[in-house]
C-alpha positions in Angstrom: 0.0 0.0 0.0 1.3 3.4 -0.9 2.2 5.6 2.1 3.1 9.2 2.8 6.8 9.7 3.5 7.3 9.4 7.2 9.7 11.9 8.6 11.5 11.4 11.8 9.9 14.6 13.1 6.4 13.2 12.4 4.5 13.1 15.7 1.4 11.3 16.8 -0.6 11.1 20.0 -2.3 7.9 21.0 -4.6 7.3 24.0 -4.7 3.9 25.8 -1.0 3.4 24.9 -0.3 0.7 27.3 -3.1 -1.6 26.2 -2.7 -4.5 23.7 -3.4 -2.5 20.5 -1.9 0.7 21.9 1.4 -0.8 22.9 1.7 -2.6 19.5 1.1 0.7 17.8 3.7 2.4 19.8 6.3 -0.2 19.0 5.5 -0.1 15.2 5.5 3.7 15.2 8.9 4.0 16.8 10.3 1.5 14.3 9.0 3.8 11.5 10.8 6.7 13.1 7.7 8.4 14.3 7.8 10.4 17.6 5.1 9.0 19.8 3.3 10.8 22.6 1.9 7.9 24.5 -1.3 8.8 26.5 -1.3 6.8 29.7 -3.3 6.9 33.0 -0.5 5.2 35.0 2.9 7.0 34.7 4.7 3.9 35.9 3.2 1.8 33.1 4.1 4.6 30.7 7.8 4.4 31.8 7.7 0.6 31.4 6.3 1.1 27.9 9.1 3.5 27.0 11.7 1.1 28.4 10.3 -1.8 26.4 10.1 0.1 23.1 12.2 3.2 22.5 13.6 6.2 24.4 11.9 8.4 21.8 8.5 7.4 23.3 7.1 10.3 25.4 4.6 9.1 28.0 1.9 11.7 28.7 -0.4 11.2 31.7 -4.1 11.6 30.7 -7.5 10.5 32.0 -9.7 11.0 29.1 -12.8 11.3 31.3 -11.3 14.3 33.2 -11.4 17.5 31.2 -8.6 19.1 33.3 -6.4 16.1 32.6 -7.1 16.3 28.9 -6.3 20.0 28.8 -3.0 19.3 30.7 -2.0 16.6 28.3 -2.8 18.9 25.3 -0.6 21.7 26.8 2.3 19.3 27.4 2.2 18.0 23.8 1.6 21.5 22.3 4.7 22.8 24.1 6.9 19.9 22.8 5.6 20.0 19.2 5.6 23.8 18.8 4.7 24.9 15.3 5.1 21.3 14.0 1.8 20.1 15.5 0.6 16.5 15.1 0.4 14.3 12.1 -2.1 12.0 13.8 -4.4 11.5 16.8 -5.3 7.9 17.6 -8.3 7.6 19.9 -7.6 4.1 21.2 -8.6 4.2 24.9 -11.7 2.5 25.9 -13.3 -0.4 27.7 -15.9 -3.2 27.3 -18.9 -3.5 29.5 -20.8 -6.7 28.9 -23.9 -8.4 30.3 -27.6 -8.3 29.9 -28.8 -4.7 29.8 -31.5 -5.5 32.3 -28.9 -6.5 34.9 -26.0 -4.0 34.2 -25.5 -1.4 36.9 -26.2 2.1 35.5 -22.8 3.2 36.8 -21.1 0.7 34.4 -23.2 1.8 31.5 -22.3 5.4 32.2 -18.6 4.5 32.5 -18.9 2.8 29.1 -20.0 6.1 27.5 -17.6 8.2 29.5 -14.6 6.2 28.2 -15.8 5.2 24.7 -17.7 8.3 23.7 -17.4 11.5 25.8 -13.7 11.0 26.5 -13.0 10.5 22.7 -14.8 13.7 21.9 -13.0 15.6 24.7 -9.6 14.5 23.4 -10.4 15.3 19.8 -11.7 18.8 20.7 -8.5 19.5 22.7 -6.0 18.3 20.1 -7.6 19.6 16.9 -5.5 22.8 17.0 -2.3 20.7 16.7 -3.8 18.6 13.8 -4.6 21.8 11.9 -1.0 22.9 11.9 0.0 19.7 10.1 -3.0 18.6 8.1 -3.1 15.7 10.6 -5.5 12.8 10.8 -7.9 11.5 13.4 -8.2 7.8 13.7 -10.9 6.4 16.0 -10.8 2.8 17.2 -14.4 1.4 17.0 -15.6 -2.2 16.8 -17.7 -4.3 14.5 -20.4 -4.1 17.3 -20.8 -0.5 16.3 -22.4 -1.7 13.1 -24.2 -4.8 14.4 -25.4 -4.8 18.0 -24.7 -8.1 19.7 -26.8 -9.5 22.6 -25.2 -9.0 26.0 -22.9 -6.4 24.4 -25.6 -3.8 24.2 -23.8 -1.1 26.2 -20.6 -1.6 24.1 -22.5 -1.7 20.8 -24.3 1.5 21.7 -21.1 3.4 22.6 -19.3 2.2 19.4 -22.4 3.1 17.3 -22.2 6.6 18.7 -18.6 6.8 17.6 -19.6 5.7 14.1 -21.9 8.8 14.0 -19.3 11.1 15.5 -16.7 9.9 13.0 -19.0 10.5 10.1 -19.8 14.0 11.3 -16.2 14.9 12.0 -15.1 13.7 8.6 -17.2 16.3 6.9 -16.8 19.1 9.4 -13.0 18.9 9.3 -12.6 18.5 5.5 -12.0 22.2 5.0 -8.7 21.9 6.9 -7.7 18.7 5.1 -8.0 16.6 8.3 -9.0 13.1 7.4 -11.1 11.1 9.9 -11.1 7.3 9.8 -12.8 4.6 11.8 -11.1 1.2 12.5 -13.6 -1.5 13.1 -11.9 -4.6 14.6 -13.5 -8.0 15.2 -12.2 -10.2 18.0 -8.6 -9.3 18.6 -6.0 -11.0 20.9 -5.9 -8.5 23.7 -6.4 -8.6 27.5 -9.4 -6.3 27.3 -11.8 -9.2 26.8 -10.6 -11.0 29.9 -10.9 -7.7 31.9 -14.5 -7.3 30.6 -15.4 -10.8 31.5 -14.0 -10.5 35.0 -15.8 -7.2 35.5 -19.1 -8.7 34.3 -18.7 -11.6 36.6 -18.2 -9.4 39.6 -21.3 -7.3 38.6 -23.5 -10.3 38.2 -22.5 -11.5 41.7 -24.5 -8.6 43.0 -27.6 -9.6 41.1 -30.2 -11.7 42.9 -30.4 -15.3 41.9 -33.9 -15.2 40.6 -33.0 -12.3 38.2 -29.7 -13.9 37.1 -31.5 -17.2 36.4 -33.5 -15.4 33.7 -30.3 -15.1 31.6 -27.8 -17.7 33.0 -28.4 -20.3 30.4 -28.1 -17.9 27.5 -25.0 -16.3 29.0 -23.3 -19.7 29.4 -24.1 -20.6 25.8 -22.9 -17.3 24.5 -19.6 -17.6 26.4 -19.1 -21.1 25.0 -19.7 -19.8 21.4 -17.3 -16.8 22.0 -14.6 -19.1 23.4 -14.5 -21.1 20.2 -14.2 -18.1 17.9 -10.7 -17.5 16.4 -8.9 -14.3 17.5 -6.9 -12.1 15.2 -3.5 -10.7 16.2 -3.2 -7.1 17.1 -1.1 -6.6 14.0 -4.2 -6.5 11.8 -5.4 -3.4 13.7 -2.0 -1.8 13.8 -1.6 -2.2 10.0 -5.0 -0.6 9.4 -4.0 2.3 11.7 -0.7 2.8 9.8 -2.5 2.9 6.5 -5.1 5.4 7.8 -2.2 7.6 9.1 0.2 7.4 6.1 -1.6 6.5 2.9 -2.2 9.2 0.3 -5.6 7.7 -0.1 -6.8 6.6 3.3 -10.1 4.8 3.7 -13.0 6.1 5.8 -13.5 2.7 7.4 -11.3 -0.4 8.0 -13.1 -3.6 9.0 -10.3 -5.9 10.2 -9.9 -9.2 11.9 -11.5 -12.6 11.4 -15.3 -12.4 10.9 -15.3 -8.6 11.0 -16.9 -8.1 7.5 -19.4 -10.9 8.1 -20.7 -9.2 11.3 -20.8 -5.8 9.7 -22.8 -7.4 6.8 -25.4 -8.5 9.2 -26.3 -4.8 9.8 -27.6 -4.6 6.3 -30.0 -7.5 6.8 -33.7 -7.0 7.7 -34.1 -6.8 11.4 -36.0 -10.1 11.9 -33.6 -12.1 9.7 -30.6 -10.6 11.6 -32.2 -11.4 14.9 -32.9 -15.0 14.0 -29.4 -15.5 12.6 -27.9 -14.2 15.9 -30.3 -16.3 18.0 -29.4 -19.4 16.0 -25.6 -18.9 15.8 -25.3 -17.9 19.4 -27.3 -20.9 20.7 -30.0 -18.7 22.3 -33.5 -20.0 22.6 -36.9 -18.6 23.6 -38.0 -19.0 27.1 -41.6 -19.3 28.3 -43.2 -18.5 31.6 
């Protein structure tokens, strides 16, 4: 794939830099000679990331749900980049909240949107002045669930669907400044985020009364069994898409990557009842009576 020439002074800012996709991006960027401002919540983890990749990595502390923290991170990066600005902003931070919507605590649903939607908007608003200096690009990390909502991933699907809309709006709004906006839509990827989501869900469900949990327990067990059998794709498929979106002279607006990603997205174009029946059938769910 054709790419823009990457200069050593090319700078990018990425949130969630210590996660599976984030750290893989940081490693690849540094190998390309890109200066990376690595957004991290934990400075110690940021220093470990720097030590394991390159001394050119610059950890920047940021909590994307805290406007003061976002502004502080912007000011730090702005001071260090000067008139150069940024070539790219990768909105990668996020989390997965899973479980039946009926049983999820509202605090977790709000957290899902704070991290996956409101935090992404706040970072983009803050860093756009640096992107304007360089004709930079915004790359949002979404998910295939943003196109096709999956049962027991309703909160996640809703947040990623919101980011699809935000990406579409930004792409048109920022066109006058030649700022391209792309959405990466991964399928199931080999990262620790899924284990964290499962553990968090298990802890939440422990607080649910047994009679309410019994309503969904069979379906949850079957879904977990189906998911466990699904092949995972390496983080490299996401990293490669991000690099293309950042460096190609003709970047795409969307990148569906990973095993099964295109198939799941295709489901969004099916009639509702057909899509529902396919999901029920393939996920081993069944109607209950009573």
